[in-house]
DSSP file (Angstrom, degrees, kcal/mol; ACC not computed):
  #  RESIDUE AA STRUCTURE BP1 BP2  ACC     N-H-->O    O-->H-N    N-H-->O    O-->H-N    TCO  KAPPA ALPHA  PHI   PSI    X-CA   Y-CA   Z-CA
    1    1 A M     >        0   0    0      0, 0.0     4,-1.7     0, 0.0     3,-0.2   0.000 360.0 360.0 360.0 -47.2   -2.9   -9.7   27.2
    2    2 A E  H  >  +     0   0    0      1,-0.2     4,-2.6     2,-0.2     5,-0.2   0.854 360.0  58.2 -62.8 -34.6   -3.9   -6.0   27.2
    3    3 A D  H  > S+     0   0    0      1,-0.2     4,-2.5     2,-0.2    -1,-0.2   0.907 104.4  51.4 -63.0 -39.6   -0.6   -5.1   25.8
    4    4 A D  H  > S+     0   0    0      2,-0.2     4,-2.3     1,-0.2    -1,-0.2   0.890 110.0  49.1 -63.4 -38.5   -1.3   -7.4   22.8
    5    5 A L  H  X S+     0   0    0     -4,-1.7     4,-2.3     2,-0.2    -2,-0.2   0.916 112.1  48.1 -65.8 -43.8   -4.7   -5.7   22.2
    6    6 A L  H  X S+     0   0    0     -4,-2.6     4,-2.5     1,-0.2    -2,-0.2   0.889 111.4  50.9 -62.8 -39.6   -3.1   -2.3   22.4
    7    7 A L  H  X S+     0   0    0     -4,-2.5     4,-2.5     2,-0.2    -2,-0.2   0.903 110.7  48.0 -62.7 -44.5   -0.4   -3.4   19.9
    8    8 A R  H  X S+     0   0    0     -4,-2.3     4,-2.4     2,-0.2    -2,-0.2   0.908 112.3  49.7 -63.0 -42.6   -3.0   -4.8   17.5
    9    9 A K  H  X S+     0   0    0     -4,-2.3     4,-2.4     2,-0.2    -2,-0.2   0.940 111.9  47.7 -62.2 -47.6   -5.0   -1.6   17.7
   10   10 A F  H  X S+     0   0    0     -4,-2.5     4,-2.7     1,-0.2    -2,-0.2   0.906 111.7  50.5 -62.2 -42.8   -1.9    0.5   17.1
   11   11 A Q  H  X S+     0   0    0     -4,-2.5     4,-2.2     2,-0.2    -1,-0.2   0.903 109.8  50.9 -61.9 -41.7   -0.8   -1.7   14.1
   12   12 A K  H  X S+     0   0    0     -4,-2.4     4,-0.8     2,-0.2    -2,-0.2   0.937 112.9  45.0 -62.3 -45.6   -4.3   -1.4   12.6
   13   13 A E  H >< S+     0   0    0     -4,-2.4     3,-0.6     1,-0.2     4,-0.5   0.911 114.8  49.1 -63.3 -43.3   -4.3    2.4   12.9
   14   14 A L  H 3X S+     0   0    0     -4,-2.7     4,-0.9     1,-0.2     3,-0.4   0.845 106.4  55.8 -63.5 -36.7   -0.8    2.6   11.6
   15   15 A S  H 3X S+     0   0    0     -4,-2.2     4,-2.2     1,-0.2     5,-0.3   0.683  84.3  85.7 -75.3 -17.3   -1.4    0.4    8.6
   16   16 A A  H <X S+     0   0    0     -4,-0.8     4,-0.7    -3,-0.6    -1,-0.2   0.915 104.7  22.6 -51.6 -54.7   -4.3    2.6    7.2
   17   17 A G  H  > S+     0   0    0     -4,-0.5     4,-1.8    -3,-0.4    -1,-0.2   0.757 118.3  61.9 -87.0 -25.4   -2.2    5.0    5.3
   18   18 A T  H  X S+     0   0    0     -4,-0.9     4,-2.8     1,-0.2     5,-0.2   0.829  98.3  56.7 -72.6 -29.4    0.9    2.8    4.8
   19   19 A V  H  X S+     0   0    0     -4,-2.2     4,-2.9     2,-0.2     5,-0.3   0.929 107.9  48.7 -66.5 -42.5   -1.0    0.2    2.9
   20   20 A S  H  X S+     0   0    0     -4,-0.7     4,-2.4    -5,-0.3    -2,-0.2   0.928 113.1  47.3 -59.7 -44.5   -2.1    2.9    0.3
   21   21 A L  H  X S+     0   0    0     -4,-1.8     4,-2.4     2,-0.2    -2,-0.2   0.928 114.0  46.7 -61.0 -48.3    1.5    4.1    0.1
   22   22 A A  H  X S+     0   0    0     -4,-2.8     4,-2.4     2,-0.2    -2,-0.2   0.916 113.5  48.6 -64.7 -42.7    2.9    0.5   -0.3
   23   23 A L  H  X S+     0   0    0     -4,-2.9     4,-2.4     1,-0.2     5,-0.2   0.921 112.4  47.0 -63.8 -43.8    0.3   -0.4   -2.9
   24   24 A L  H  X S+     0   0    0     -4,-2.4     4,-2.6    -5,-0.3    -1,-0.2   0.903 112.6  51.4 -64.9 -39.4    0.8    2.7   -5.0
   25   25 A A  H  X S+     0   0    0     -4,-2.4     4,-1.7    -5,-0.2    -2,-0.2   0.909 110.8  47.2 -64.4 -42.5    4.6    2.1   -4.8
   26   26 A V  H  X S+     0   0    0     -4,-2.4     4,-0.8     2,-0.2    -2,-0.2   0.939 116.7  43.1 -64.9 -46.3    4.4   -1.5   -6.0
   27   27 A V  H >< S+     0   0    0     -4,-2.4     3,-0.8     1,-0.2    61,-0.4   0.925 114.2  49.9 -64.1 -45.5    2.1   -0.7   -8.8
   28   28 A A  H 3< S+     0   0    0     -4,-2.6    -1,-0.2     1,-0.2    -2,-0.2   0.810 112.1  49.1 -62.7 -32.4    4.0    2.4   -9.9
   29   29 A D  H 3< S+     0   0    0     -4,-1.7    -1,-0.2    -5,-0.2    -2,-0.2   0.610  87.3 108.3 -86.1 -11.5    7.3    0.6   -9.9
   30   30 A A    <<  -     0   0    0     -3,-0.8    58,-0.1    -4,-0.8     4,-0.1  -0.390  67.0-140.1 -70.4 141.6    6.1   -2.4  -11.9
   31   31 A E  S    S+     0   0    0     -2,-0.1    -1,-0.1     2,-0.1    -4,-0.0   0.747  88.0  15.3 -71.9 -23.9    7.3   -2.7  -15.5
   32   32 A S  S    S-     0   0    0     54,-0.0    54,-0.1    -5,-0.0    -1,-0.1  -0.941 103.6 -69.4-143.9 165.6    3.8   -3.8  -16.6
   33   33 A P        -     0   0    0      0, 0.0     2,-0.3     0, 0.0    54,-0.2  -0.194  51.0-149.6 -57.7 148.5    0.3   -3.7  -15.2
   34   34 A M  E     -A   86   0A   0     52,-2.3    52,-3.5    -4,-0.1     2,-0.2  -0.900   3.8-137.2-122.0 147.6   -0.3   -6.0  -12.3
   35   35 A Y  E >>  -A   85   0A   0     -2,-0.3     4,-2.1    50,-0.3     3,-0.6  -0.614  38.2 -95.2 -96.7 166.6   -3.4   -7.9  -11.1
   36   36 A G  H 3> S+     0   0    0     48,-0.7     4,-2.8     1,-0.3     5,-0.2   0.851 121.3  51.3 -50.1 -48.3   -4.4   -8.1   -7.4
   37   37 A Y  H 3> S+     0   0    0      1,-0.2     4,-2.6     2,-0.2    -1,-0.3   0.893 110.5  50.4 -59.9 -40.6   -2.8  -11.5   -6.6
   38   38 A Q  H <> S+     0   0    0     -3,-0.6     4,-2.2     2,-0.2    -1,-0.2   0.913 111.7  48.3 -63.2 -43.4    0.5  -10.3   -8.1
   39   39 A I  H  X S+     0   0    0     -4,-2.1     4,-2.4     2,-0.2    -2,-0.2   0.934 110.9  50.1 -60.6 -48.7    0.3   -7.1   -6.0
   40   40 A A  H  X S+     0   0    0     -4,-2.8     4,-2.5     1,-0.2    -2,-0.2   0.919 110.4  50.7 -57.0 -46.9   -0.5   -9.1   -2.8
   41   41 A K  H  X S+     0   0    0     -4,-2.6     4,-1.2     1,-0.2    -1,-0.2   0.904 109.3  50.8 -58.9 -41.8    2.5  -11.5   -3.4
   42   42 A S  H  < S+     0   0    0     -4,-2.2     4,-0.3     1,-0.2     3,-0.3   0.919 113.2  45.0 -60.8 -42.9    4.8   -8.6   -3.9
   43   43 A L  H >< S+     0   0    0     -4,-2.4     3,-1.4     1,-0.2     6,-0.4   0.829 103.2  64.6 -72.5 -30.3    3.6   -7.0   -0.6
   44   44 A E  H >< S+     0   0    0     -4,-2.5     3,-1.7     1,-0.3    -1,-0.2   0.855  95.1  60.4 -59.4 -35.1    3.8  -10.4    1.2
   45   45 A Q  T 3< S+     0   0    0     -4,-1.2    -1,-0.3    -3,-0.3    -2,-0.2   0.703  95.0  63.2 -66.9 -17.9    7.5  -10.3    0.7
   46   46 A L  T <  S-     0   0    0     -3,-1.4    -1,-0.3    -4,-0.3    -2,-0.2   0.478 102.6-137.5 -85.3  -4.3    7.7   -7.1    2.7
   47   47 A D  S <  S+     0   0    0     -3,-1.7    -3,-0.1    -4,-0.2    -2,-0.1   0.923  76.4  21.6  48.4  98.4    6.4   -8.9    5.8
   48   48 A G  S    S+     0   0    0     -4,-0.1    -1,-0.2    -5,-0.0    -4,-0.1   0.094  86.9 101.5 112.4 -24.5    3.8   -6.9    7.7
   49   49 A V  S    S+     0   0    0     -6,-0.4    -5,-0.1     1,-0.2   -27,-0.1   0.943 111.6   3.9 -65.0 -45.2    2.5   -4.4    5.2
   50   50 A L  S >  S-     0   0    0     -7,-0.3     3,-1.8   -10,-0.1    -1,-0.2   0.557  88.0-155.1-107.8 -13.8   -0.7   -6.5    4.6
   51   51 A S  T 3  S-     0   0    0      1,-0.3    -7,-0.1    -8,-0.2     3,-0.0   0.864  72.6 -45.7  37.6  56.3    0.0   -9.1    7.2
   52   52 A G  T 3  S+     0   0    0      1,-0.1     2,-0.7   -12,-0.1    -1,-0.3   0.588 108.7 120.5  75.4  11.0   -2.1  -11.8    5.6
   53   53 A K    X   +     0   0    0     -3,-1.8     3,-1.4     1,-0.2     4,-0.5  -0.550  21.4 156.0-107.8  65.6   -5.1   -9.5    4.9
   54   54 A Q  G >>  +     0   0    0     -2,-0.7     3,-1.2     1,-0.3     4,-0.6   0.795  68.7  66.8 -62.0 -27.0   -5.3   -9.8    1.1
   55   55 A S  G 34 S+     0   0    0      1,-0.3     3,-0.3    -3,-0.2    -1,-0.3   0.759  93.2  60.5 -66.9 -21.6   -9.0   -8.9    1.2
   56   56 A A  G <> S+     0   0    0     -3,-1.4     4,-1.2     1,-0.2    -1,-0.3   0.694  92.0  71.0 -73.8 -18.8   -8.0   -5.4    2.4
   57   57 A L  H <> S+     0   0    0     -3,-1.2     4,-2.4    -4,-0.5    -1,-0.2   0.900  91.6  53.7 -64.8 -43.9   -6.0   -5.0   -0.8
   58   58 A Y  H  X S+     0   0    0     -4,-0.6     4,-2.5    -3,-0.3    -1,-0.2   0.887 105.6  49.5 -71.1 -40.2   -9.0   -4.6   -3.2
   59   59 A P  H  > S+     0   0    0      0, 0.0     4,-2.1     0, 0.0    -1,-0.2   0.910 113.7  48.7 -61.6 -38.9  -10.9   -1.8   -1.4
   60   60 A V  H  X S+     0   0    0     -4,-1.2     4,-2.6     2,-0.2     5,-0.2   0.904 110.0  51.0 -69.5 -39.5   -7.6    0.2   -1.2
   61   61 A L  H  X S+     0   0    0     -4,-2.4     4,-2.3     1,-0.2    -1,-0.2   0.937 111.2  49.1 -61.5 -44.1   -7.0   -0.4   -4.9
   62   62 A R  H  X S+     0   0    0     -4,-2.5     4,-2.7     1,-0.2    -2,-0.2   0.889 110.9  49.6 -62.5 -37.7  -10.5    0.8   -5.7
   63   63 A N  H  X S+     0   0    0     -4,-2.1     4,-1.6     2,-0.2    -1,-0.2   0.893 110.7  49.8 -71.8 -37.3  -10.0    3.9   -3.6
   64   64 A L  H  <>S+     0   0    0     -4,-2.6     5,-2.5     2,-0.2     6,-1.0   0.898 113.1  46.8 -63.0 -39.4   -6.7    4.6   -5.3
   65   65 A E  H ><5S+     0   0    0     -4,-2.3     3,-1.5     4,-0.2    -2,-0.2   0.920 109.5  53.0 -68.4 -43.1   -8.4    4.2   -8.7
   66   66 A A  H 3<5S+     0   0    0     -4,-2.7    -1,-0.2     1,-0.3    -2,-0.2   0.818 107.6  53.1 -61.7 -30.8  -11.3    6.4   -7.7
   67   67 A A  T 3<5S-     0   0    0     -4,-1.6    -1,-0.3    -5,-0.2    -2,-0.2   0.549 119.9-113.0 -81.7  -7.8   -8.8    9.1   -6.7
   68   68 A G  T < 5S+     0   0    0     -3,-1.5    24,-0.4    -4,-0.3    23,-0.3   0.587  88.6 113.9  84.9  13.3   -7.2    8.9  -10.2
   69   69 A L  S   <S+     0   0    0     -5,-2.5    20,-2.1    -6,-0.2     2,-0.3   0.753  79.5  28.2 -85.7 -26.9   -4.0    7.4   -8.9
   70   70 A L  E     -B   88   0A   0     -6,-1.0     2,-0.3    18,-0.3    -2,-0.2  -0.903  65.1-158.0-127.0 156.7   -4.4    4.1  -10.6
   71   71 A E  E     -B   87   0A   0     16,-2.5    16,-2.2    -2,-0.3     2,-0.3  -0.959  15.1-163.5-129.9 154.4   -6.3    3.0  -13.7
   72   72 A S  E     -B   86   0A   0     -2,-0.3     2,-0.3    14,-0.2    14,-0.2  -0.913  11.9-174.5-136.2 160.5   -7.5   -0.6  -14.4
   73   73 A F  E     -B   85   0A   0     12,-1.7    12,-3.4    -2,-0.3     2,-0.4  -0.971  23.0-124.7-149.8 155.9   -8.7   -2.8  -17.1
   74   74 A V  E     -B   84   0A   0     -2,-0.3    10,-0.2    10,-0.2    -2,-0.0  -0.858  24.9-179.2-107.7 136.5  -10.0   -6.3  -17.3
   75   75 A E  E     -B   83   0A   0      8,-2.6     8,-3.0    -2,-0.4    -2,-0.0  -0.983  32.7-105.3-131.6 146.7   -8.6   -9.1  -19.4
   76   76 A P  E     -     0   0A   0      0, 0.0     2,-0.4     0, 0.0     3,-0.0  -0.283  32.9-143.0 -63.2 154.6   -9.7  -12.7  -19.8
   77   77 A S  E >   -B   80   0A   0      3,-0.6     3,-0.8     1,-0.1     0, 0.0  -0.957  12.0-148.4-121.2 140.0   -7.7  -15.4  -18.1
   78   78 A D  T 3  S+     0   0    0     -2,-0.4    -1,-0.1     1,-0.2     0, 0.0   0.751 100.1  47.9 -73.6 -21.6   -6.9  -18.9  -19.4
   79   79 A S  T 3  S-     0   0    0      2,-0.1    -1,-0.2    -3,-0.0     0, 0.0   0.162 125.9 -41.0-109.2  20.0   -6.8  -20.2  -15.9
   80   80 A G  E <  S- B   0  77A   0     -3,-0.8    -3,-0.6     3,-0.0     3,-0.1  -0.995  95.6  -3.9 159.7-152.1  -10.0  -18.8  -14.4
   81   81 A P  E    S-     0   0A   0      0, 0.0    -2,-0.1     0, 0.0    -3,-0.0  -0.207  85.6 -76.1 -68.7 163.8  -12.1  -15.7  -14.2
   82   82 A P  E     -     0   0A   0      0, 0.0     2,-0.4     0, 0.0    -8,-0.0  -0.216  48.5-131.1 -57.6 152.6  -11.0  -12.5  -15.9
   83   83 A R  E     - B   0  75A   0     -8,-3.0    -8,-2.6    -3,-0.1     2,-0.6  -0.870   3.5-138.9-110.0 140.7   -8.3  -10.5  -14.1
   84   84 A R  E     - B   0  74A   0     -2,-0.4   -48,-0.7   -10,-0.2     2,-0.3  -0.886  22.9-157.3 -97.3 123.1   -8.4   -6.8  -13.3
   85   85 A Y  E     -AB  35  73A   0    -12,-3.4   -12,-1.7    -2,-0.6     2,-0.4  -0.787   3.5-155.5-101.7 144.5   -5.0   -5.2  -14.0
   86   86 A Y  E     +AB  34  72A   0    -52,-3.5   -52,-2.3    -2,-0.3     2,-0.3  -0.917  14.4 172.4-120.3 144.2   -3.8   -2.0  -12.4
   87   87 A R  E     - B   0  71A   0    -16,-2.2   -16,-2.5    -2,-0.4     2,-0.2  -0.986  36.0-103.5-142.9 151.9   -1.2    0.6  -13.5
   88   88 A A  E     - B   0  70A   0    -61,-0.4   -18,-0.3    -2,-0.3     2,-0.1  -0.498  30.4-137.7 -75.2 143.4   -0.3    3.9  -12.0
   89   89 A T     >  -     0   0    0    -20,-2.1     4,-2.1    -2,-0.2     5,-0.2  -0.329  31.9-100.3 -84.2 171.8   -1.4    7.1  -13.7
   90   90 A D  H  > S+     0   0    0      2,-0.2     4,-2.1     1,-0.2     5,-0.2   0.941 129.6  50.8 -59.3 -45.0    0.8   10.2  -14.2
   91   91 A L  H  > S+     0   0    0    -23,-0.3     4,-3.2     1,-0.2     5,-0.3   0.909 106.8  55.6 -59.5 -40.3   -1.0   11.7  -11.2
   92   92 A G  H  > S+     0   0    0    -24,-0.4     4,-2.5     1,-0.2    -1,-0.2   0.908 107.0  48.5 -60.7 -40.2   -0.3    8.4   -9.3
   93   93 A H  H  X S+     0   0    0     -4,-2.1     4,-1.7     2,-0.2    -1,-0.2   0.911 114.1  45.6 -64.8 -43.2    3.4    8.8  -10.0
   94   94 A V  H  X S+     0   0    0     -4,-2.1     4,-1.8     2,-0.2    -2,-0.2   0.934 113.9  49.2 -64.2 -46.9    3.5   12.4   -8.9
   95   95 A T  H  X S+     0   0    0     -4,-3.2     4,-3.3     1,-0.2     5,-0.3   0.897 106.5  56.9 -60.3 -42.7    1.4   11.6   -5.8
   96   96 A L  H  X S+     0   0    0     -4,-2.5     4,-2.6    -5,-0.3    -1,-0.2   0.910 104.8  51.8 -54.9 -44.7    3.7    8.7   -4.9
   97   97 A T  H  X S+     0   0    0     -4,-1.7     4,-1.9     2,-0.2    -1,-0.2   0.921 113.5  44.0 -58.6 -45.9    6.6   11.1   -4.9
   98   98 A H  H  X S+     0   0    0     -4,-1.8     4,-2.3     2,-0.2    -2,-0.2   0.922 114.5  48.6 -67.3 -44.0    4.8   13.5   -2.5
   99   99 A W  H  X S+     0   0    0     -4,-3.3     4,-2.6     1,-0.2    -2,-0.2   0.871 109.9  52.3 -64.2 -36.8    3.5   10.6   -0.2
  100  100 A A  H  X S+     0   0    0     -4,-2.6     4,-2.6    -5,-0.3    -1,-0.2   0.893 109.7  49.0 -66.8 -38.6    7.0    9.1    0.0
  101  101 A E  H  X S+     0   0    0     -4,-1.9     4,-2.2     2,-0.2    -2,-0.2   0.912 112.5  48.2 -65.9 -41.3    8.4   12.5    1.0
  102  102 A A  H  X S+     0   0    0     -4,-2.3     4,-2.4     2,-0.2    -2,-0.2   0.887 111.0  51.6 -65.5 -38.6    5.7   12.9    3.7
  103  103 A W  H  X S+     0   0    0     -4,-2.6     4,-3.3     2,-0.2     5,-0.2   0.947 110.4  47.4 -58.8 -51.3    6.4    9.3    4.9
  104  104 A R  H  X S+     0   0    0     -4,-2.6     4,-2.8     1,-0.2    -2,-0.2   0.894 112.1  49.8 -61.2 -41.2   10.1    9.9    5.2
  105  105 A A  H  X S+     0   0    0     -4,-2.2     4,-2.0     2,-0.2    -1,-0.2   0.907 114.2  45.3 -65.3 -41.6    9.6   13.2    7.1
  106  106 A T  H  X S+     0   0    0     -4,-2.4     4,-2.6     2,-0.2     5,-0.2   0.931 113.5  49.1 -66.2 -45.4    7.1   11.6    9.4
  107  107 A R  H  X S+     0   0    0     -4,-3.3     4,-3.0     1,-0.2     5,-0.2   0.931 111.8  48.8 -56.7 -47.1    9.3    8.6   10.0
  108  108 A D  H  X S+     0   0    0     -4,-2.8     4,-2.0    -5,-0.2    -1,-0.2   0.889 112.2  49.1 -65.1 -37.5   12.4   10.8   10.7
  109  109 A S  H  X S+     0   0    0     -4,-2.0     4,-2.0     2,-0.2    -1,-0.2   0.915 113.1  45.3 -65.3 -43.8   10.4   12.9   13.1
  110  110 A V  H  X S+     0   0    0     -4,-2.6     4,-3.0     2,-0.2     5,-0.2   0.919 112.6  51.2 -65.9 -44.3    9.1    9.9   15.0
  111  111 A D  H  X S+     0   0    0     -4,-3.0     4,-1.6    -5,-0.2    -1,-0.2   0.897 108.8  53.5 -58.7 -38.3   12.5    8.3   15.1
  112  112 A H  H  <>S+     0   0    0     -4,-2.0     5,-2.3    -5,-0.2    -1,-0.2   0.939 112.4  42.8 -61.2 -46.8   13.9   11.5   16.4
  113  113 A V  H ><5S+     0   0    0     -4,-2.0     3,-2.1     1,-0.2     5,-0.3   0.910 111.3  55.2 -67.9 -42.5   11.4   11.6   19.3
  114  114 A L  H 3<5S+     0   0    0     -4,-3.0    -1,-0.2     1,-0.3    -2,-0.2   0.794 103.7  55.5 -64.8 -25.5   11.8    7.8   20.0
  115  115 A K  T 3<5S-     0   0    0     -4,-1.6    -1,-0.3    -5,-0.2    -2,-0.2   0.396 121.5-109.3 -84.4   3.8   15.5    8.3   20.4
  116  116 A G  T X 5S+     0   0    0     -3,-2.1     3,-0.6    -5,-0.1    -3,-0.2   0.713  77.4 134.6  77.8  20.5   14.8   10.9   23.1
  117  117 A N  T 3 < +     0   0    0     -5,-2.3    -4,-0.2     1,-0.2    -3,-0.1   0.040  45.2  87.7 -91.0  27.1   15.9   13.8   21.0
  118  118 A F  T 3         0   0    0     -5,-0.3    -1,-0.2     1,-0.2    -5,-0.1   0.458 360.0 360.0-103.5  -1.8   13.0   16.0   21.8
  119  119 A K    <         0   0    0     -3,-0.6    -1,-0.2    -6,-0.1    -2,-0.1   0.459 360.0 360.0 -81.0 360.0   14.4   17.6   24.9
């Protein structure tokens, strides 16, 4: 039981930055602006990035927008309330490149240690 709690705590801590990276990557790679539900569905396919916590998506999107990495606009919807669409800014694309490099370097370093290559 304690192992489960420790694993959940570790996953929560690990996901903090990776969700921002994944969201920025999905939006930056999109051919056209995306609204929140579309972004969540894209991430769901990656199994584990949001792990069923779609509500966590919107604060991260707002933070990315406040940082100037995303921009958004609202459009009316025929099937319900208006939708907020997001697209990556030029700064968002540049930042994604740097974050992806940092992610790969961190991943490679941790993999190196986990394989016992630190001796």
